DOZATOR-789789 format. One record per residue (C-alpha): residue in three letters; x, y, z. Coordinates in steps of 0.1 Angstrom, whole numbers, plus 5000, padded with zeros to 4 digits. Example, Ala and Ser with C-alpha at 12.3 -4.5 7.8 and 13.67 -1.06 7.14 Angstrom:
2
ala512349555078/ser513749895071/
// end
This chain:
450
met662711594482/lys665511564462/val669111674459/ala671011614425/lys674311594416/phe675311604379/gly679011534368/gly681611624344/ser680311444314/ser677011594321/leu678211944320/ser680611924294/asn679512134269/ala676112364260/thr674512054249/gln674411814278/ile673912144299/gln670512124282/lys670111774290/val670411864325/ala667712184323/ser665211934308/ile665911674336/val665711974365/gln662112174344/asn660911794343/asp661211674378/lys660211894400/asp661111754432/ile664611794426/lys664912094451/thr669212114448/ile671512034423/val675512054425/val677212084397/ser680711944384/ala683312124365/pro683612104326/gly684911744321/lys686411554282/arg684011594252/his685711374240/asp688211084244/asp691411304233/asp689711724254/val690911774285/lys689011894313/val688212194331/thr690312134363/asp693211994343/met693112314328/leu693412524356/ile695612294373/ala698112384348/leu697212754352/his698712714382/thr701612494375/asn702412784354/lys702713054378/val704212914406/thr707312774375/gly707213114368/leu705913014328/asp703613274310/thr700013184325/glu698213384296/asp698113044268/ala696612854296/leu694413114307/ser692713234272/glu692712814276/ile690512794303/leu688413094291/arg687613054257/arg686012704273/tyr683512884289/glu683413124262/ser681912844240/ile679312724259/ile678013084270/asp678313174235/glu675712784220/leu673412904255/ser673113254244/ile673413364277/asp674613724294/arg679113694281/ser679213954307/leu680513624330/leu683513574309/asp684713934323/asp683613784359/phe685713444354/glu688813644340/arg689113914367/thr688513614393/leu691613424377/arg694013704374/asp693113854412/tyr694013494428/leu697113464403/thr698313824418/ala696913824451/ile697413484471/glu701013414472/asp700913024492/glu701112774469/glu698912524478/ala696212824489/leu696812914452/leu695812584443/asp692312544460/ala691412834445/leu692312804409/lys690912454411/ser687612524425/arg686612784397/gly685912504377/glu682812404393/asp682412804408/phe682812964368/asn679912594364/ala677212714390/arg677013084379/leu676912964338/ile674312704346/ser672012914371/thr671913234344/tyr670812974314/phe668012874343/gln666813194342/ser667213244309/leu664512934301/gly662113144325/phe662312964361/ser663813024394/ala667212944398/lys669913054420/tyr673513034423/val674212964464/ser678012944471/pro679512674494/glu679913004518/glu676213094515/ala675012744518/gly677012714553/ile680012434538/lys682212504565/val685612274563/thr688912214581/asn692112404565/thr693712154554/pro694712214515/ala693211954492/asn691111724515/ala689211954531/arg686611794562/leu683311924568/ile683112054606/pro679711864611/ser678612224624/ser677812284593/tyr674412054584/asp672812344608/asp673212634581/ile673212414553/asn669412264564/lys668312644561/leu668712554525/lys665112374527/asp663512734531/tyr665112934498/pro662113064474/glu663312964445/asp662312644424/val666312514421/leu669212644444/val672512544423/ile676012534444/pro679312464430/gly680712104442/phe683912024458/tyr684912284480/gly684112464512/ile684912744531/ser687912674561/asp687312974591/asn690013204576/gly687913274548/asn690013004523/ile689212824498/val689512474499/thr688712134480/phe688211824491/ala689911494480/arg689511464437/gly686011384426/gly684611604455/ser681611694435/asp680311384447/ile681011474483/thr679511834485/gly676711634467/ala675911424499/ile676911664519/ile673711884505/ala671411614509/arg671811554543/gly671711854557/ile668611904542/arg667711534549/ala666911484511/asp664211204506/leu667011054472/tyr670111174461/glu670811144427/asn673811114413/tyr673411194370/thr676511064354/asp676810934311/glu676610544330/ser673110454345/his674210134364/ile677510034388/tyr678709724370/ala679709404387/ala683309414371/his685009704349/pro683509734318/gly686309834301/ile688109514308/ile684909254309/asp681709254281/glu678209354290/pro679209294328/tyr676309254352/gln674009534357/ile673509574395/glu670109734405/glu670509734441/ile673809724465/thr674309874498/tyr676510134513/arg679009884532/glu678809654497/met680010054479/arg682210174500/glu684109894491/leu684009864456/ala684710214455/tyr687610214476/ala689510004451/gly688710174420/phe684710204409/gly685010524399/ile681510644396/phe681210704430/his683610824452/asp683610634485/glu683810944509/ala680311074498/leu679210774511/glu679110864548/pro676811134557/leu674510944533/tyr674810604551/gln674510874583/glu670910964572/lys670110694555/ile669610874524/pro668910594492/val671410744461/met669810654429/ile672910624399/arg671510814368/asn672710874334/thr672211244322/asn671411134280/ala668910834296/pro667210984326/his664310734318/ile666010494333/glu666810424369/gly669710354377/thr671510114403/lys670010234436/ile672710234473/val670610134503/pro671410074534/glu669809644532/arg668609464505/glu667609134500/leu669808884488/asp669608664457/pro671208334466/asn672608274433/ile674608624433/pro676408604469/val679208824449/ile678009164438/gly680909264424/phe684809304418/ser687009574416/cys691109674413/asp693209934424/glu696609984415/gly699510134431/phe700309984464/thr703909914482/ser704209614508/ile706509614539/ser707009274552/leu708909154583/his709708774599/lys710808854636/tyr710408464654/leu707608504685/leu706508814673/asn703308714688/lys705208794723/glu706009074719/val704009354735/gly703909654712/phe705509564680/thr702609694662/arg702209974681/arg705910094676/ile704809994632/leu702410254639/gln704310504654/ile707110484628/leu704710524597/glu703110784614/asp706311014625/tyr706310984585/his703011084583/ile702410764562/ser699010604564/tyr698410224559/glu695610054536/his696009724553/met698209504575/pro697709084576/ser699608884597/gly700608574611/ile702608494651/asp705908554626/asp705108734604/ile703709114597/ser703309294569/ile702109674564/ile700409804529/met700110174517/arg700110334488/ser702710454465/asn702010754458/gln703210874494/phe707010784486/glu706910934455/asn709211254463/asn711411114493/asp713010884503/ser711010834536/leu710010414525/asp714410444530/lys714110594561/ile711410354573/ile712910044567/gly716010234583/glu713710324619/ile712009954614/asn715409814616/leu716510014640/gln713610004663/leu712709674661/glu715309444649/pro713609164628/glu715308904610/trp714509054571/ile712309294558/glu711309234523/val709509504504/glu707809494473/asp706109724450/asp703609784419/leu701609604436/ser697109584435/met694809544458/leu691909314440/phe688509324465/ile685509104461/val682709244478/gly679009084487/leu676609074521/gly676108704501/met679808534508/ala678708544543/arg676108274537/gln677408034519/val680107744521/gly683607774490/ile683808164482/val686908184495/ser687907834473/arg686007954442/val688408264441/thr691708094448/ala690807864422/ala689608104395/leu692808324404/ala695008044398/gly693607894367/glu695108234351/lys698408124373/val698008424398/asn700108464425/ile698408594455/arg700808804476/met698608824506/met695408834513/asn692408944540/gln689208914549/gly687109094579/ser684308894602/thr681809094581/glu683208814555/tyr681209024530/ser684809184514/met687808974510/met690809194495/phe694108954481/ala697509164470/ile698309044431/lys701209134407/thr699809454386/lys700109244362/asp697709024367/his694909304376/glu693009204342/pro693608814346/ser692308824380/ile689008984369/lys688208774341/ala688508484360/leu686608574384/phe683708674367/lys683408384351/glu683408204381/phe680608404400/phe678708544365/
// end
């Protein structure tokens, strides 16, 4: 029994949806599909989710919403007409959007409600199309599916007891259930979205809930690559990768799979197959609990994520001062700031955070002031425009000299390593570098290891 999730590129227009229908028709093991909102049809196109966000922006800033609303409806109209299905769906879509715009006063709640309609409308449309082809399909809303979540706008977390209700989806008589991704329902009835890319999260939740044998993630790629194909020509195709390795790479910018989506699958050890909607016959990268290690390939991939800021401070005998780190973390918590990494020495400590947490306020200056007041360091240095470079591979723990190969390759490109960190498991290394060195670093490492 399979759960298949189809991303935005797989559902961007009628032709792509027809391909999805063919895939589902030809694989009787697919019991449930989770769908995203229509993605870009070409490079200059706009994703439906971004169009819905623009509609919200117009509403809350007092601008006219009619043009934005019409543009969204035209996008669905073109798909409906090409698939020759009931146009009354458009009336339902328009009525829903207008109702939300007039009835929901809270701005965050309105944004989540509007954003979620990209997936919801697509699921309704696709289930209707499947029915027109003559096979048994049913649209199932997240509420009916039992996806109960926390009331935290744009960052929903599943309430674990939901899995009992989700498991009942196995008992539905229809051949295929079509579920919109990206959102769930809170206890007070609000629509609450997961983090961006959250259709992956929904797919994983459903796969775990019904205890699927396999979760298939359909995109416009058949494989996960050792490095970004936009940087490296014809990069190494990964055939098999573990949850742990994928989690590290997804966290640092591997956009093919949302990093939070691995947790439900990991808990039940459900394997994941990456598949290409445009080439469904290819068995792509498989994400598994464990894999055979190739001694010739100690590193399985590199990824680099931009947009970080570090606060570094120095204080003599810092290592003797009890509670020093706790007090730093308390200051961050007071300002609702999360940190990503915290490399340290005997007299020095650095805290690396995502820069977007400081974009709309002066909290960084206030945090610096609090650290100076409470901890009295000898000096503090703030550095922005940083990227986090990750080198990942279970085979690294079994080979001597990996770190020297990495640093030599970076030195050859004159990349200055601002700081580094490695966990005790030794399958992941993190290096902080300046963002301008992002692409040269990936190219140098790929040449060294592949």
